[in-house]
N, C-alpha and C positions, 0 to 999 in steps of 0.2 A: 602353800598355795598363795600366789601373788594376789595383790589387791584387785587387779583387773579380772583375773580368773575367778577370784572369789565372788566378785560382783556378778559375773556372767553365770556362774554356777547357781548362786542363790536365786537370781532372777528366774532362771529356767526351772529350778526346783519348786519355786513358789507356785507357779501355775499347775505343775504336775501334782503336787501335794494337795492343793485345793480341789482339783478335779477328782482325784482318787478318793479323798475323804468325803466329798459331797456325794459320790456314788454310794458310799456306805451308809450315810446317815440322812441323805436327802438334801436337796438344795434349800429347803426351808430353814436349815441350820447353817446357812452360808456364813453369817457373821461369826458364829462360834468356830466354824472351820477356819476362817481367815485368822482369827485371834490365835488359835492353836498353832497354825503354821508360822505365824510371825514369832510366837514364843519359841518354837523350835529353832528358827533361824537365828534369833538373838542368842539362844543358848549355844549354838554352834560358834557364833562369833566370839563368845566369851570363853568357851571351853577349848576349841580346837587349837588356837595359838599356843596354849600352855601344855598341850599333850600331843601325842601322835594322832594323825588323822585316823578316823575309824576305817576298818577294812572296806566297808561299804558306806560312804557318806550318805547316799540316798536312803538306804535302809535305816540308818541312824536317825535321820531327820524324820522319816515316816513313823518310826517307833515313838519318838518323843512327841510328835504332833498328835499321833493317835491316842497316846496315854493322856495327854493334856485335854484332848477333845472329850474323851469318855468321862474324865473327872469333872469337866465343866458341865456336861449334860447331866451327870448324876447330881451335882450340886444344885442344878436347877429343877431337880425332881422331874425330869422329862425323859429319864432313861427308858421308860416303857414305850416311847415313841420310836425307838430305834428299830430298824429292820435287821434283826440279829442274823438272819441267814446270809446277809450280804457282808458280814464282817469276816475278815481274813486274819487268822491268828499269825502273829509274827514271831519268828525265832531267828537265831543267828544265820539260818540258811536261806531265809526268804528275803528277796529284794523286790521293791515296788515294780521294777521293770518286768517281773514275771507275772504280774497281775494284769489281766486284760478285761475289758468290758465286753459284755454280751451284746449281741445285736449286730446291726449293719455296719457300724463304724467302730472298729476295735482299736481306738486310740483315745486315751483319757482326755488330752487337751482338746482334740478336735471335737469330741462329743460334748465337752463342756462348752465350747463355743456355740454349738448348736443349741444347747440349753439356754445360754445367755441371750441368744437371738430369738427367744420365744415371741410368738405373735401377741402375747399378752402385754408386751412392753412397746412403747414408742421406739421408732428407729434410732433416734439419738441416744436413748437410754440403753438400748441393746449394745451399742458401740461403747458407750461409757463403761458399762458393766463388764463387757468382755475384755476391754483393754486393762481394766483394774484387776479383775479377778483372775483371768487366764494369762494375760501377758505381763502382769506385774508392773504396770505403768503407775507412776505417781500421779497425783491429782494435777500437778503443774504440767506434766508431760501430756496428759489427756487434754487439758485446756488448750495447750499450744497446738496440738495436732488437730483438734476439732474446732478451733477458733471459738472457744467458749471462755467465759470467766471461770475462775476456780470455784466461786460461789455456786454457779450454775452446775458445775460438775458434781459438787457435794449434794446438791438438791436431787439431781437425777440418780445418783448412786443410792441415796436414801430411799427414794420412791421405788426404784427397781428392786432393791433388796426387800422392801416391804411387800411388794407385789409377788415376788417369788416365794416369800414365806406363806402368803395367802394361797398361792397356787399349789404348794406342796409337791413340786415337780421332782421326778426321779430321773437320773441320767439314763437309766435303762428303760424309761417309759416313753422315750421319743420314738414315734412311729416313722416308718419309711416315708409316708406321705408328708410328714412334718419336716423331715430332713430335706426333701426336695423343695418345699415351700420356703424354707429358711436359707437355702443355698446362697441367694444373692447377698443376704446380710452377712453370712459367714465369709464370703469372698471379700466383702468390704472390710471386715475385721482383719483378715490376712493382709490386705492391701495397706491398711493403716499401720499394722505391725511392721511391715517391710519399710514403709515410708519413714517411720520413726528411727529405724535402724540405719537407713541410708543417709538421712540428714537429721541427726538427732538434736533435740533441744537440751540434751544433757550437758551440763556445764563443762565436764572434763572429757567427754567422748563424742566428738562430732560424727563418728561412724561407729555403730554398734553391730559388729558382725554377727553376734549371737542372735540378735533380733532378725536380721536378714535371713540367716540360716534357718531359724525356726519358721519364719513365714514361708520360705521355699519348701521346707519339709511338709508343713501343713497343706500347702497348695498342691504339692506333689502327690500327697495322699488323696486329695480330692480328684486330681486329674486321672488317677488310676483306679478310681472307684466308680461303679455304675451310677451312683447318685450324683457325683460331682464331675463326671467326664463330659463336660460341655465346652462349646467354643469359647465361652467367657472364661472358664477356668484355664483353658489352654493359653488364651491371650494374657491372662494375669500371670501365669507362670513364665511365659515368654518375656514379659515386661520385667519381672524380677531378675531373670538370668541376664538380660541385656544390660540392666543397670549394674548388677553385681560384677559383671565382666570388667567394668571400669574402676572397681573399688580400689585396687592397689595403687592406681595412678592418682586417686583423689586425695591421698594423704601425703603430706610432706614428711621429711625426716623428723621434724619436731612434733608431728602428729596433727598439724593443722590441715585445713581444707585447701586443695589445689583447684583453681578454677578450670572449667572445661577447656578454654583456649590455651591454658598453660600446661595441660597434661601431656606427658610423654606417651603417645599412643602405642608405642612398642611394648609398653607395660600392660596394655589391655589383654585380657585373657581370651585368646582367639577360640579356644575350645568351648568356653562358656558362651561366647557370642554365637558360635555355631549351634549350640544347644538351644539358645533363645530363639534363633531364627527357625529352627526346626519346629519348636512349639508354636511359633507364630504362623508357620505354614499350616500346621494342624488346625489352628483356630479358624482358618478360612472355610472349613466345612460348614455346610448349612447356609442359611440366609440371615442369621442374627449378627448384629454389629453392636458392640458395647464400647463403653469408655475405655475398657482395657485394650481393645483392639487399636483404638486411636493412640493411646499412650504407648503401647508397644511399637506401633509404627513410628512414632517420634523417636523413641529410644533406638530403633533399628537404623534410622537415618543418621543419627549421631555416631553409632558404632561403625557404619559403613563408610562414613566420610573420611577421605585421606587426611584431611586437616580441617581446622575450624573454618578457615577461609573458603575451603572447597565444599562446605556443607550445603546440601540442597535445601536452602531455606524456603523455597517456594513449596516444596513437598511438605515441609514441617508446618508451614502456614495452613496448607490443605488439611493436614491431620488435626490441627487445632480447631479448624472449622467443623470437622466431623465430630470432634470431641464435644464441642459446645452444643451440637445438635443431639448427641447421645446423652449428655449429662450437663445441662445448662448450669453454668456457675460463673460468677464474676471473676473467680481466680483463673479459670480457663481463658477468659477473655483477656485478662492481664498478661498471661503467658503468650497468647497469640499476638498481642501488641509488641512484645519483645521480638518475636519471630518476624513480624512484619517490618520492624525497624531494621533487623539484620538484612532482610530481603530488599526493601524499598527505601530505607532511610528513616531516621528518627521522627521526622515530621509526620510521616504516614503512621508510625506507631502511636504517636500522641493522638492522631485523629481517631484511632480505634478507641482510645480511652475517653475521648470527648463525648462519645455516644454512650458511655457506660454509666449506669446508675450505681453508685458505689454503696454497697451495704456496710453498715457500721462495723461488722466484724472484720471486714477487709481493711477498712480505713484505720483500724486500730493495729493492724499487723505491720511488721517491719517490711514485708514483701511489697506492699503497695508503695511505700515511700522509697524503697530501694529502686523500683522500676522507674518511678517518676524522676528520681535523682539521675539515673542513668540516661533517660531519654532527654530530659531538660539539659543535662550537661553536654550531651552530644550535639544539641542545638546551640550551644554557646550561651545558654541562659544560666550563668554561673551562680548568681545569687539564689535563684529558685532551686537549682540543683543542690546547693549547700544546705538550704533549709530542709529539703526532703532527706538529704544524706544524714543530717543531724537527727532527724526524727527516726530514720531507719536504724541508726546505730543505738539510739536510746531504747528501741524496742527489741533489739536483737536478743534472742533467747539464750545465747551462749557466747563466750569470748571467741570461739573458733569461727562462728558465723559472723560476728562483728569484724574480725580480722579479715575475713574473705570479702566482706562488703567494702571495707576501706580500700583494699587493693583493687577491687572491681571499679570503684567510683573515682578514685584519686585522679586517674588520667583525664577525667572530664570536668574537673573542678576549675581548671584555669585556661584550658585551650579554647580556640575558636570552634564554633559548631561545624559539623561535617555534613549536615544535610538540611539545614533550615535557612 
């Protein structure tokens, strides 16, 4: 198993194993479950290179993690708290893929996301917990994706885990009404999972296909289930497919990121674009409009444009205005400023930012400085552009993103302005 495949497999198995074991012993034992799963994965890293792969790697991991978990709970003298009727005996013929959850959502990972999105937890804690427990994100990746400090992530994780221990929740105990109430939070987790896959903060992998595929799988389950079959889910799935369609053209031969204006559009997946557009059309049912509708509309404009120069930037600006109304955020305003600059010139883009009150989390991000460097550079303000470019590069979460930033900003570091 190659290193990249090993990473993908282990990341995927982590969430599945945590979900399956939590179902058996209860979410109150979440920390013990995570420790057992990590022990199993470390054992696999140590054992598998020296011997043949097990016939069923998933079952091997499940067996090792289960044994470790039972032993740990017995050592804590808490064995009597286990719900024995939920335990499934493993032998050589049993694979975790054959074990299903009871109830309305018969998928381990998806049901676990619903549990992590408990109303007992603050919204940000729900997302932190789901990204860590279900999606296998590191603390650094969570901090990058949610614009938090790592210290804040640790605090939220600790508090969330403590709250779940107090609630003594069971995966099979989530009622249909709770599923419906938690749906927006679950959609947000799927969105974050896809976002990290599409533009990853991981140092060696700017695009993590396994995360994108898992996000599409989870959202697809939602879109075909009575609980999750809503216009918002359809729009979210459309957004994912429209972005995924451009994935192969976003990577260079060396594995780096290729900017939108540099991409060979003949390499875009026309079939997946069509699938995304069909889900976008389905999302138009009813009278609800969400951030996912607006973002899918932006992605559709890019996919339908014959070239970067022929992009309908006026339509993209309109979509960003709708996005800001549906989900106000300084980040959305920042993106609108870029679209305005493409449509009307960089001075108009800077005017958008002049009216923006910059939150500290955005000012700390490479994105803020990259946009300012781009706009100031296009205006011919070379010194200002260089200052912001240096700040952006210093904050870039990975070498691939830093390389893409340098290529994006280099043409504007020395030339005269084009619109100021």
